[in-house]
C-alpha positions in Angstrom: 0.0 0.0 0.0 1.4 3.5 -0.8 2.0 6.0 2.0 -1.2 7.9 0.9 -3.4 5.4 -1.0 -5.9 6.4 -3.6 -9.4 5.9 -2.1 -12.5 5.8 -4.4 -16.1 6.3 -3.4 -18.8 4.9 -5.7 -22.5 5.9 -5.5 -25.5 4.9 -7.7 -27.9 7.9 -7.8 -31.0 8.6 -9.7 -33.0 11.8 -9.2 -31.1 12.7 -6.0 -30.4 16.3 -7.2 -31.3 18.2 -4.0 -28.9 16.1 -1.9 -25.8 15.9 -4.2 -23.9 19.0 -3.2 -23.9 18.3 0.5 -23.0 14.6 0.0 -20.2 15.3 -2.4 -18.7 18.1 -0.3 -18.8 16.1 2.9 -17.0 13.1 1.4 -14.4 15.3 -0.2 -13.7 16.9 3.2 -13.1 13.5 4.9 -10.6 12.6 2.2 -12.0 10.5 -0.7 -9.7 11.1 -3.6 -12.1 10.0 -6.4 -15.9 10.3 -6.1 -17.8 8.5 -8.8 -21.6 9.0 -9.2 -23.5 6.7 -11.6 -26.8 7.7 -13.0 -29.4 6.5 -15.4 -32.6 8.1 -16.8 -32.6 11.1 -14.5 -35.6 13.4 -14.9 -34.8 16.0 -12.2 -31.8 17.6 -13.8 -29.3 16.0 -11.5 -27.4 14.5 -14.4 -26.7 18.1 -15.7 -25.6 19.1 -12.2 -23.2 16.2 -12.0 -21.8 17.0 -15.5 -21.1 20.6 -14.4 -19.2 19.4 -11.3 -17.4 16.7 -13.3 -16.2 19.3 -15.9 -14.4 21.0 -13.0 -12.9 17.9 -11.5 -15.0 17.7 -8.3 -16.6 14.3 -9.2 -16.7 11.8 -12.0 -20.1 11.2 -13.5 -20.7 7.9 -15.3 -23.9 7.0 -17.1 -25.3 3.5 -17.3 -28.4 1.8 -18.7 -30.0 -1.2 -16.9 -31.3 -4.0 -19.1 -34.8 -5.3 -18.6 -33.4 -8.2 -16.6 -31.0 -6.2 -14.4 -31.6 -4.0 -11.4 -30.5 -0.4 -11.5 -28.1 -1.0 -8.7 -26.6 -4.1 -10.4 -26.2 -2.1 -13.6 -24.5 0.8 -11.8 -22.0 -1.5 -10.0 -21.3 -3.4 -13.1 -20.4 -0.1 -14.8 -18.2 0.9 -11.9 -16.5 -2.5 -11.9 -15.6 -1.9 -15.6 -14.1 1.6 -15.0 -10.3 1.5 -15.1 -9.8 4.2 -12.5 -12.2 2.5 -10.0 -10.4 -0.8 -10.5 -7.0 0.8 -10.1 -7.9 2.5 -6.8 -6.1 1.2 -3.7 -9.4 1.2 -1.7 -13.0 1.4 -2.8 -16.2 2.1 -0.9 -19.9 2.1 -2.1 -22.3 4.5 -0.4 -25.8 5.7 -1.3 -26.5 9.4 -1.2 -28.5 9.0 2.1 -25.4 7.5 3.7 -22.6 9.7 5.1 -19.4 8.2 6.4 -18.3 9.6 9.8 -14.8 8.8 11.0 -13.8 9.3 14.7 -10.3 7.7 14.4 -7.3 9.9 14.0 -7.9 13.2 12.3 -11.4 12.1 11.2 -10.4 11.2 7.6 -10.9 8.0 5.7 -7.1 7.9 5.2 -6.5 7.9 9.0 -9.2 5.2 9.5 -7.4 2.9 7.1 -3.9 3.8 8.4 -4.9 3.1 12.0 -7.3 0.1 11.7 -7.1 -1.2 8.1 -3.5 -2.3 7.7 -4.2 -6.0 8.1 -7.4 -6.7 6.2 -8.9 -7.0 2.7 -12.0 -5.1 3.7 -13.4 -3.2 6.6 -17.1 -3.2 7.7 -18.4 0.1 9.0 -21.8 -0.2 10.8 -24.8 1.9 10.0 -26.1 4.3 12.5 -29.8 4.9 11.6 -31.1 8.4 11.9 -34.8 9.2 12.2 -37.1 12.0 11.1 -36.6 14.3 14.1 -40.4 14.7 13.8 -39.9 16.8 10.7 -42.9 16.6 8.4 -42.0 19.0 5.6 -39.0 18.8 3.2 -36.7 21.8 3.2 -33.6 22.6 1.3 -31.3 22.5 4.3 -28.3 20.2 5.0 -29.4 16.7 5.9 -26.7 16.5 8.6 -28.2 19.6 10.3 -31.8 18.6 10.1 -31.7 15.1 11.4 -29.7 14.7 14.5 -31.5 12.0 16.4 -30.6 8.3 15.9 -31.0 4.8 17.1 -29.0 3.8 20.2 -25.8 1.9 19.4 -26.2 -1.9 19.6 -29.7 -2.3 18.2 -31.0 -4.3 15.3 -31.6 -1.3 13.1 -27.8 -0.6 13.1 -26.7 -4.2 12.3 -26.1 -3.6 8.6 -22.7 -2.3 7.5 -21.0 -0.8 4.4 -17.5 -1.9 3.4 -14.3 -0.3 2.3 -12.0 -2.8 0.6 -8.9 -3.2 -1.6 -8.1 -5.3 -4.6 -11.3 -4.8 -6.5 -9.7 -6.5 -9.5 -9.9 -9.8 -7.5 -13.7 -9.5 -7.0 -16.1 -10.4 -9.8 -18.7 -7.9 -8.7 -19.4 -4.8 -6.6 -22.5 -4.6 -4.5 -24.0 -2.3 -1.9 -22.7 -3.8 1.3 -19.8 -6.1 0.3 -18.2 -7.0 -3.1 -18.9 -10.5 -4.5 -16.9 -13.6 -5.5 -13.3 -13.1 -4.3 -10.9 -15.0 -6.4 -7.8 -14.6 -4.2 -6.6 -16.6 -1.2 -8.8 -16.0 1.8 -7.0 -15.7 5.2 -4.0 -13.9 6.7 -4.4 -10.2 5.9 -7.2 -11.1 3.4 -10.0 -11.0 5.8 -12.8 -8.6 6.8 -12.5 -6.6 10.0 -14.8 -4.1 11.8 -13.9 -0.4 11.9 -11.9 -0.9 15.0 -9.7 -3.5 13.2 -11.1 -6.6 15.0 -11.6 -9.6 12.6 -15.0 -10.6 11.5 -14.5 -14.3 11.2 -18.1 -15.0 10.0 -17.5 -12.9 6.8 -16.2 -15.0 3.9 -16.4 -13.7 0.4 -14.7 -16.6 -1.5 -18.0 -18.0 -2.7 -21.6 -16.8 -2.1 -21.1 -13.8 0.3 -22.0 -14.5 3.9 -23.5 -11.6 5.8 -23.9 -7.9 5.1 -24.6 -7.2 8.7 -23.2 -8.0 12.1 -24.0 -11.5 13.1 -24.5 -10.4 16.7 -25.6 -7.1 18.1 -22.6 -7.0 20.4 -20.4 -6.8 17.3 -22.0 -3.4 16.3 -19.4 -0.7 16.9 -19.4 3.0 16.3 -16.2 3.7 18.2 -13.9 4.4 15.2 -16.4 5.1 12.5 -20.0 4.8 11.5 -22.2 5.3 8.4 -24.9 7.8 9.2 -27.9 6.4 7.4 -30.6 8.9 6.8 -33.1 6.4 5.4 -36.3 8.3 6.4 -35.7 12.1 6.5 -39.0 14.1 6.5 -42.3 12.2 6.6 -43.4 14.2 3.5 -40.3 13.0 1.5 -40.7 9.5 2.8 -44.2 9.3 1.6 -43.1 10.2 -1.9 -40.3 7.6 -1.7 -42.9 5.0 -1.0 -44.3 5.5 -4.5 -41.0 4.4 -6.1 -39.5 0.9 -6.5 -36.1 0.4 -4.9 -33.0 0.3 -7.1 -31.9 -2.9 -5.6 -34.8 -5.3 -6.3 -37.4 -3.2 -8.1 -39.9 -3.6 -5.4 -41.8 -1.2 -3.2 -40.0 -1.5 0.1 -40.4 2.0 1.6 -43.7 1.3 3.4 -45.1 1.8 6.9 -43.0 -1.2 8.3 -39.8 0.3 6.9 -40.7 3.7 8.4 -41.3 2.1 11.8 -38.0 0.1 11.6 -35.8 3.0 10.6 -37.4 6.1 12.1 -35.2 5.9 15.2 -34.9 9.0 17.3 -33.9 7.7 20.7 -30.6 9.6 21.2 -29.0 12.8 19.9 -26.0 12.4 17.7 -24.3 15.6 16.6 -21.1 14.0 15.3 -21.9 14.9 11.7 -21.6 18.6 12.7 -17.9 18.1 12.8 -15.6 19.6 10.1 -18.0 22.5 9.7 -15.3 25.1 8.8 -13.7 22.9 6.1 -17.1 21.7 4.9 -18.2 25.3 4.4 -15.0 26.0 2.3 -15.6 22.9 0.2 -19.3 23.5 -0.3 -18.5 27.1 -1.4 -16.1 25.7 -4.0 -18.9 23.6 -5.5 -21.3 26.5 -5.6 -18.7 28.6 -7.3 -18.7 26.3 -10.3 -20.6 28.0 -13.2 -24.3 26.9 -13.3 -24.1 24.7 -10.3 -26.2 26.8 -7.9 -28.8 27.3 -10.6 -28.9 23.6 -11.4 -29.2 22.8 -7.7 -32.3 24.9 -7.4 -33.7 23.4 -10.6 -33.4 20.0 -9.0 -35.1 21.3 -5.8 -37.9 22.8 -7.9 -38.4 19.4 -9.7 -38.5 17.6 -6.3 -41.1 20.0 -4.8 -43.2 19.6 -8.0 -43.1 15.8 -7.3 -44.1 16.3 -3.7 -47.0 18.5 -4.8 -48.1 16.0 -7.4 -48.1 13.3 -4.8 -50.2 15.5 -2.5 -52.5 16.4 -5.4 -51.9 20.1 -5.2 -50.6 22.6 -7.8 -46.9 23.3 -7.5 -47.4 27.0 -8.1 -49.3 27.2 -4.8 -46.3 26.0 -2.9 -43.9 28.7 -1.8 -40.9 26.3 -1.9 -41.5 25.6 -5.6 -41.8 29.3 -6.5 -38.6 30.0 -4.5 -36.5 27.4 -6.3 -38.0 28.1 -9.7 -37.1 31.8 -9.3 -33.5 30.8 -8.4 -33.2 28.3 -11.3 -33.8 30.8 -14.1 
């Protein structure tokens, strides 16, 4: 491993325009060297927003097209697995745009997390910490990390899933949301999975069909060195709209009342994502300074509010949010 490895972040994203700037700025701040966002068939203008950012080197935007027999996520990860720069990266991680990596080890960067706890592993599992709605009913164009600051307590079932950062992508046949698939190398030694504290996860074996994408026991959930803040619910208004769409993983309607009850966790306050505020503000300002980016962001927000209005069966031009974002998108 080089002294400062190249670390790549991969994210499938369709019609996530209102959330992209915050998500990209945050992960640039904590040290990802290459951020790759993969889209298909966007209707909210987010593909144009990503193109503008890509033209100035803040992100790489790859387009893909799922076949009739392939899930959108499967198609996106296949596209990423075929990208030479992704394959050549020293470490790779996959996150959705409602997932924010939070590092507590070292200086709070992904580089320090790997340096301190990832020297003797093929991959590292970072547990979710699930954040609830904070009793917010209405969508607003404010930072997700600032709006939603209440989460599930540490070692509970909602936090059992993890996301992985791993090396040697060339030796895996496929990428996937939680762990890569079908490792062709020799399992064992330093070729194992560990948790974010560096402790081996012996139950995880990816040589054949992957075993586990979550902790096998709640006592193995840890948020000491790192966590993935998972904002699966956000506002109840936004979640209601989300329920009208099929998931990108399995093309099924999964964002229902049961999902809301499972992941709308507000038991404890967690302000850890308010770290790095000064450096985040600088990075966010860089994104906004790119020509057309601020206008395109507001166009994405206007499109989103129009969808919220359509779902609520009201005219968009009666919604002050729509009028505000439309005025700023001209």
